[in-house]
N, C-alpha and C positions, 0 to 999 in steps of 0.2 A: 365535358370538362371530367374530369378524376377527379375522387372524392379526397380525403386526407383523414387519418386516425391518428388519434392524440393520444399516445398513454401518460397520463398526469396523475399523483405520484408514481415514478418509480419506487415500486418496494423492495425492502432488504435490503437497503444500502444506505448507508450514511452519508445526509445531505440530501439536495432535492434537484430531481433534474429531472426533464421529459424527453420522451420520442414523441416525434410525427413521423408518420409512414405515407406516402407520398401515393395512389393508385393511380390507372392509366384507367382508358376508356372502356377496358376489357375487367378492370378491377383489378389486375397484380400491381404488383409493385412492383413502383419505378424506381422511387427514390427514398430512404428514409434517414432521418437525424435523429441524433443525440443532442439534446440543448443541454447546457448548463446555466441557466440565468443568474445563480444567488451570487452575489459578489460579496467579498471582505474588505481587502484592503490593507490587508497586514504591512502591506511592503510601502505603505505610503504614511500611514500614522505612526509607525518607530521612528519615521524620521524627526530630530532634532532630541531622542532618548541617548541617556547614555551607555556604552557597548554593554557593560556589566548586567544591564537590567533585561538584556535579550533573552537571558536562559529562563527568564521570568514570563516575559510577557510573550515568547512566541510559543510555549505550550499549550497557550489559549487559544490558538488556530481552532484545535481540536480535541474533544473529550474522548476518543478511540483512537488515536494515536500522540498524547500528549509527551511522552517519554522520547519520542522520535526524535520531535524537535526540540524538547529540550538537552538532547543530547549533542545535535548537531548544531547548536546554535553557541553551546560549551564547548565543542570545535573549533568554531568559526570565532569564537573568542579566545581559545589558547593559540590559533596562530597570530590574533589584535595581539596580545601581550609578549608572544613570542617563548612561551612556557611549554613545554611539554610535561603533561602530568604523570608523577611517579606510577610504578606500574603496577602497584595496589588500587592507586585511583581507575587507572585504566580497565584493571578486572573490574572493578566495581561497576564502572560505567557499563562493560560488557556483559555483566550481570543483569543487571537491572535490565537491558537492552534484549536480550533473552528470556526474560520474565514476561517483555511487551509480545514478542515474538509469539512466544507462546499462549498469549493469554487474546490476541490480534486473533490469530490463525485458530483459536477454537471455535472464540464466538462466531467468524465469519461461518465457518463449514459446519459447524454442528446447532448453530442455530438458525443461520442465511438461507445456505445454499443447501445442507440435507433435508428441508421439507419438496424440495423437486425431487433429488433421486431416490427416495425411502417414499413418499408418494404417490411420485408422479406430476410431468411437467399439466397433466389432462385430471387431475385431481382435484374437487370441489375447493376454491381460495379458501373458504372460511375454517377449513381443517387444514389446509397446506400453510402451516405453521410450525410455530415450534411445539405449539400445543397439541398439535399433530404426531408431531414427532415423537413426544414422550408415549401418546397412548398405544403408537405403533412399534416402538420398537423403547422401551423405559429404561435397557438397560446404555444402551447407546449412549441417549441422550443425556445418563447418569454419568458414564463416564465424559461426555463434552464440559458437562457444569463442572467439575471436578478437572479438567483440565484449567479450563478457563480460571478458575480459583486459585490454583497452584500455580502460574502465571502470574496473579494480580496481587498475591501473598510475597511474590518475591519484589512486587515491586515493590509492596507498600513494606516490607521490611526493608530493603536497601533503601530506599529512599521517604520514609521517614509517611508517607502517605498514596492513596493507590490513584489518584488524578492530580497533575498539576503540582509532582512533588518540586521541591526546592533543593534540590539535591547537587548535581552537576553546577559547578562553577569556574570561570575563565582560571583554569592551571589545576582542576583539580576536581574535589568532591568534599563535601561538607560534614558527612557522616563513615567511620567504619564502622562495620561487624564485628556481632560477637562471635564464639563458641558457640555457644549454646541458640543463636538465631540459625547458624551453619548447620547445626544438628536438627533440626525441626524440619528441614526441607528435605538432609540426605535421608532421612524415616522413611519418605515416602515417592521418594523419586524413583523406584525400579516399579513401585504400582504405575505411578504416573505413564512411564516410558512401555511401560506394556499397556496401558489406552491409546496413546498415540498408535502402537504397531496395528492396532485394534480398528482405527480408526482408518489406518493406511489400508489395512483388507478388504473394509468395505467399500472406501471408494473405490478403490484398484476393482476388485469384482462388478462392482456396478459400471465402470467403464469395459470392463472387458464384456460383460455380458451385452449391451447396448453399446459394443464398437459402430454398428453401422449407423449410429444417429450421432457418435461423437464424430465418427472421418466428416459428415457435411453441415454441425454445428459450427459455425465461424471458424474453420479450420483452414488457415490461411497463412501465406510465407509473408517476413517481414524481419525483421534486425532485430537481434535483442542486446539488452545490457545489464550488467551486475557488477559488483567488488568481489576480485578475487584476491588470494595473494598467493604468487607464486605457483597460478592456477587451478588453488584450494578455494572453495566457498569462502566468502565471509560478507558478514552482515555488518562488523563495526568499525573495520579498517580496513585499507588493501587499497590497489590501483582500480581505478576501473575500467572495466573488460566489456567492447565493440564487439559484435561478431554479425556475418549479413548472414543472409539469408540461406547458403547453403552451410550456412556455420565456420564460414573460414573468418580468421581475424582479419578485422578493420583496424581496430586500433586500442592501443591498452596506456591508458595515463594516468597522470595525476589527476585527484579532484579539482586540486586548486588550479587546475588547465583549460577547466570546461570551456570554459568561453572560445576558449579554441576548435573545440570541436562540437558545442550544441550550441545552434538557435533554437528562438521559439517564431513557429506561423499564427496568425491571427485569423479567424473566417468570422463573416458577422454574423453567423447563426448560432453561436456558443460564449462564453465569456471564459471560457478556460482554453488555453493555448495548447497548440501543438510542436510542440519540442520535434526538432528532427538533429540527424546527424550533417552537419552542415558540408561535409566534402560530396555530400551525394544530393542536394536541396530535396526541397520538400515538394511533393509528400514519397519522392522514391527513399528517402535517408531516413522514414520513420522507422521506428521500434517499440519493442515490449521490453518491461521491466517487471519486478516482482515474482513471484515464484516460478511461473515457467522460465522469463526471463533470466535469470540467477541459474537455474539450473542448465537451461541451453549453454550456459557460456562456460560452467565451470567444468574443469574437468575431474574433478575428488572434491569427497568430503573428507576434513579429517578426523571423523567419530564415525567410528565404525559398522555401526548397525544403519545410520543413516548411508554411508556410504553404498553401503548393502544396497538398500534402493536405491540409489542414485544409477546404480549399474542398470536396475530392471529398468527405470524411466530410460535410461539411454537408450537401451533395445528397442524399445516403443518405435525411435523415430529412423533406426536401424542405420547408423553413422548421419544422419542430419539431426538439425533442431526439430522437435516435435512441435506440431504447429497448432493442433485443435489445443479451442478454447477453455473447453470441460477437464482439457488435463493439468490446469491452473489447480482441480480441487487436491490432484494427488500430490503435485508438487509437494501446495503449502502444508499437506500432513508430511510431510520426507522433511519438510525445514522444524518443524514443531518436534519431529525425533532430532533432529540434530541440537536445537536448542537447547531439548532436555538434555543429549549429553553433553551439550558442552559447559551448559550449569553444573553440572555434575563433575566436571573437570574443574572449573572455576571452584565450587565450594571444597573441592580437595586438595587443593592448592597453599600451602601455610602462608603464601604472603597475602592471602584474603582476608586475614584479619589485624594488616599491619597499620597502624596508624599515621605512616607516611603517606598521606592523601591529597598532600596540595604543592602545587610548584609556587613560586612566587617571582614576578617581574617588574622592574622598575621602566620596561622600555614601552615603545607604543608603535605600533606597525598602523597604518594607512587602510591595508586591506585585509581581512580577515575569511577563509572558506572554511566551511565544513560540510564533510562529505559523509554516509552513511545507506545501508539498506535498510531502508521502515519497513514494517510488512509488506507496503501495497508497492515497494522500489525504492529505487536510486532517490536520495533526495539530498539535496544542493542547498544551503543556507549560506548567501555572500555579505560580508558587511562592509561599507566603507566608512571611514570615519575620519573627524578634523583633528586639529594636533591636539583637541584636550579630551578625546575620546568620545567623542559626542557623533550619534549618526547622522550622517549626510547621503545616504542611500542605502536601499536594501536590496536583494534579489532573490528570491525562492525561486526554483524549479521542484515541486515537490512531485513523490509518485503517481499518482495518481494523473498529474499531468501530461507525467514522458507516454502514458499510456492511452490519452485520451483518442489521437489518430485509432490507434487498435478498435478501442471500445467502440468508434464510430463506424466502422471496419466491420466489426461484428455486429452491430445492430442491422445494417446495412443486408450482410447475407445472411440473415437466421431471416429476416424480416423476406426475402426472396423466396427462401428457401422452404416456410411453415405458415407462411400466411396468405390467406385465399380471401380475397373482397367481397365474393360473390359469395361468399359461406361462411362467416367472420367468426369463431368461438374462442369463448375467452384465452382457453390453452393454448392457444396462437399468438397471445398479445404476451402471453405469462414465459414462454419462450423468447422472445426479444428480452423481457427482463433478464431473463434469465443469462442470455449473453453478455448482460453490463455486469450483473451480482458475477462472474467468473471472476472478475476481476476484481471484487472486491474496493469498489471504489471509492474514498472517505471526498468528497467532494467539499466540503466545509474550511480543505488545507489547501485547495487545486486552486480555488478560482480567483481571477485576477482581471482587469480589465484594460484597454490601450486607449485612448482618446477619452470622448464626453458619452457618458451612458444614459439612455433613454430614460426619464423620468414623469409617471403618471399622475397626478393628484386626483383623486375624483371627492366631490362632496354630494352625503343624500341628507337628505331630512328623518325627523322620525320615522313617518309612514315608508324609509324607505325609496322613495321617487329620489330619481336624481336632479342634484340642481346646476352640478357644475363642473365641467372637468376641465385640466390644463395640461399641457403635454409641451416638456422643455425635447 
């Protein structure tokens, strides 16, 4: 009988997951699975809370991207009360969101992904980490640290704290920006833009020099999803665009109608669900989100430097979507450049100092939906409330969940290409992990379950001897 290789835990990602690689009798890969075993349950335990508590509760889903959940939740609450935030409030929300994009993407590329690129997939795992990056290229590492700090400081200044800020509220925000706060960021923004461009150059050079690897490293066709506004890349607001494997437009719809287009599939080997495009079914309707998905669906970027990089990115696909999973790293850094340019535009708009930052309403709708582009992809918050505003039901489709099929596909493709069970080495398994890391998953955000979950309780004595075991 064939053997099974287990990689647990997956390193340099947020959350807990494992991979099982099943070998045939000849020691070659037959199947591979990406298992997400952790469970959160935010959808369920939010029931019974008041709607206005949701922007405080849901950011606790994750410490990596709390801003995304804060803003998606606030947008859902805007819809519940039927209030459109004043323009200055929307600008401040978007500015905070740009800080989130900058810090999250910089964290992933410079801290988590670059060890594989700079040091090599086969490098000694004791040095294949951020410390190794600092030793090998301290200048690049320092630029990554400064970029992440810059994004974090935008979040702290705009929202009042770096993590779990209580800033966005139904109808707007609760804090204005001062000119002195703005000036601090404008002083450094040109340097930050140059750092992002240096990161782009490093990533693009590595991808070009390793083109043979890139072409066989989890490169496969799929659909792609992301927000656009008139075809232009949009991260805070816009229409949901879905394109097919050839880049053809499948749908463009308002996020409030997402249930007409998106459904979720369940497999018995993961608690993470598999969203798909309803009209095509599962798995044919599977799609990818996040930086690669967004750049594949967008026609242009509104800021000049990032738009020039988008043209270079589009040329890779030669008229078709860019398919290789490793291109996520390039796309991610293009978005850092865009977020910096967009932050500069927001800082320079005089309305950013306005104190007209909240709209009020006496009405209450029974449903509210908020949609935006989290760093990892399209994020949906959907709340149902009773006549008093108490939450009756919550549905969350989180960015990482949208990429679940793609991560599972990437794991299997890379395992089949690089893993040989007859002469197994650590670098082979690291390549499988790197396929997951390309998607920068945030598993704490995205795990849910359908039906009864298995439960195992074991009782040990002081000598670590098993006394009893119960399984539900």
